[in-house]
N, C-alpha and C positions, 0 to 999 in steps of 0.2 A: 383428548388433549390435542390442541392445535399448536404446531410449531412453525416458525418462520425462519427460513434460511436467508441470510444476507450475503450478497456478493459485491464487493467493492473493487474496482480496477483503478489503478493509478499509473499514469504514463509520465515518465520523467525525462528530461534532457539534462545531461551531465556535462556541462561545458568545460569543466576542468579535468575531466577524466581523459587520460592519454593512453590507457591500456586497460585490459580486463581485470588486472590486479586492483587498480585504483576504483574501478566499477564495483568489484567485489567487496571492497572496503566500505564503500558507501552503502551497499545493500545489507551487509552484515550489520552495520551500525543501525540502520533504519529498522531492520527486522527485529533486532534485540529490543530497541525502544518500544515499538508498536506492539509486539507480541507480549512483552512483559506488562506493559500498562493496561492493554485493553483485552487481554486473554482471547486473542484471535489467531487464526492460521494464516500464514503469508507465504507466497511463492512467487518467484519470477516466472511469468507465464508467456513472455514473448520478447524477442530482441536479445536473446541470450549471447549471440555472437557480435553484438554492436557495442562499441566502447562507450558511446555517449548517449545511449538510449536504454531505458529500462521500463518494462511494463510488469507491474506487480498485481497479483490477485490476492484479495483479502476476503476471508470467509468467517462467518460466525453464525450461531444458531441461538434462537431464544423463543420463548413463548409469547414475547411481546415485540411487535414490529417497531414500536417507538423507541425501545431500548436499543435496537440495532441501528435505527436512524441516528440517534443521539451519538452512538459510539462511532459510526462512520463520519459524522460531522466533526467530532473531535479529531479523528485521524486526518481529515481533510485539512483542518487548521494547522495541524502539526506538519503536514506535508508542505502546505503553502509557506510555512515559516522556515523551511530549510534554506540556508544561505549557500549550500554546495550543490543545489540542484534546482531545476525550474520545472514546476509541475505544468504539464501540458494539457492533460485530460484527467477527469475524474468522473466516474460513473457508479451508480448504485443500482442493484437489482434485488428484488425480494421474491422468494418462491414460497 
């Protein structure tokens, strides 16, 4: 059986964040929505000490790469639609 692991990274600028508490509020909201809707794992993977920057790693596994690609495209659309953050970069990798 062949499995595909998908890794998606999102980098955000949080222009309205004035402290780590506000950043954490944004991250918790986003994590809850994405993990619940798409059954993926999400973690902050870089810039943990910066108030206005967040880099998130999202992973999922499937036996069908197209399913992962579709899921990540939906997550991308949701990330782009955020009004409280600006998506700077988006990257997908498959193993």
